[in-house]
C-alpha positions in Angstrom: -0.5 11.8 13.8 0.3 11.4 10.1 3.5 9.7 9.0 2.9 10.5 5.3 2.6 13.3 2.8 0.2 13.3 -0.2 3.2 13.5 -2.6 4.4 10.1 -1.4 1.3 8.5 -2.9 1.4 10.4 -6.3 1.2 8.4 -9.5 4.8 7.7 -10.7 4.0 8.7 -14.2 3.9 12.4 -13.2 0.2 13.0 -14.0 -0.4 14.4 -10.5 -3.0 11.9 -9.3 -2.5 11.4 -5.6 -5.9 11.2 -3.9 -6.0 8.2 -1.6 -9.1 6.6 -0.1 -9.6 8.0 3.5 -10.3 4.6 5.0 -7.1 3.2 3.4 -5.1 6.0 4.9 -6.7 5.6 8.3 -5.7 2.0 8.3 -2.2 2.6 7.0 -1.5 5.3 9.6 -2.7 2.8 12.3 -0.4 0.1 10.9 2.5 2.6 10.9 1.9 3.5 14.5 1.8 -0.2 15.5 4.8 -1.2 13.5 7.1 1.6 14.7 9.2 1.3 11.6 9.2 3.7 8.6 6.8 2.9 5.7 8.5 3.9 2.5 5.8 4.0 -0.2 6.8 2.6 -3.6 3.4 3.0 -5.1 0.1 4.5 -4.0 -2.2 6.2 -6.5 -2.0 5.2 -10.1 -3.8 6.6 -13.1 -5.4 4.1 -15.5 -2.5 4.6 -18.0 0.3 4.0 -15.5 -1.6 1.1 -13.9 -1.8 -0.6 -17.3 1.9 0.2 -18.0 3.0 -1.6 -14.9 0.9 -4.6 -15.9 -1.8 -4.4 -13.4 -5.4 -5.4 -14.2 -6.8 -4.6 -10.8 -8.3 -1.2 -9.8 -7.0 -1.1 -6.2 -4.3 1.5 -6.9 -6.5 3.4 -9.3 -9.1 3.8 -6.6 -6.5 4.9 -4.0 -7.1 1.7 -1.9 -3.7 0.2 -2.2 -0.1 0.9 -1.1 3.1 -0.8 -1.9 5.6 -0.5 1.1 9.3 -1.0 0.5 10.7 -3.9 2.5 13.7 -6.1 1.9 14.4 -8.0 5.1 12.5 -10.7 7.0 12.3 -9.0 10.4 10.9 -5.8 9.1 8.5 -7.8 6.8 7.1 -9.6 9.8 6.7 -6.4 11.8 4.9 -4.6 8.9 2.6 -7.6 8.1 1.6 -8.0 11.7 0.8 -4.3 11.9 -1.2 -4.3 8.7 -3.3 -7.2 9.9 -3.8 -5.5 13.3 -5.0 -2.3 11.4 -7.6 -4.3 9.5 -6.0 -5.0 6.2 -7.2 -8.3 4.8 -5.5 -8.3 1.4 -1.7 -8.4 1.5 0.8 -9.3 -1.2 4.4 -10.1 -0.4 7.4 -9.7 -2.7 11.2 -9.6 -2.1 11.2 -5.8 -2.3 7.8 -4.6 -1.1 4.6 -5.5 0.7 1.3 -4.6 -1.0 -1.7 -3.8 1.2 -5.2 -2.9 0.0 -8.6 -2.5 1.4 -10.7 -3.5 -1.6 -14.0 -5.1 -0.8 -12.9 -8.5 -2.0 -12.2 -11.8 -0.3 -9.4 -11.8 2.2 -6.1 -13.1 0.8 -2.4 -13.1 1.3 -0.3 -13.9 -1.8 3.3 -13.8 -3.0 4.6 -12.2 -6.2 
């Protein structure tokens, strides 16, 4: 079962880029099944220009291996993070308004913005 549409992951600049990494999507769908709360995607794919415009120097969104999930309360944040870890994500960033999850082949890490 899929909880997402391709358009949810489209680059916010309007360029049309929206191809996400298949493994990332498999893991994200698994996390959504486990969490049983909606995952509202703030950012998925980014073109190089938009990635630079938002101040990112990493390639995770460019390669379709990252999603930023809207989240503003502690209980939902806990549920989503537990589900992401269960689904195999090893790189998670936490802010007041979203949770970043990526499956880049880098060292495991959890960070705050």
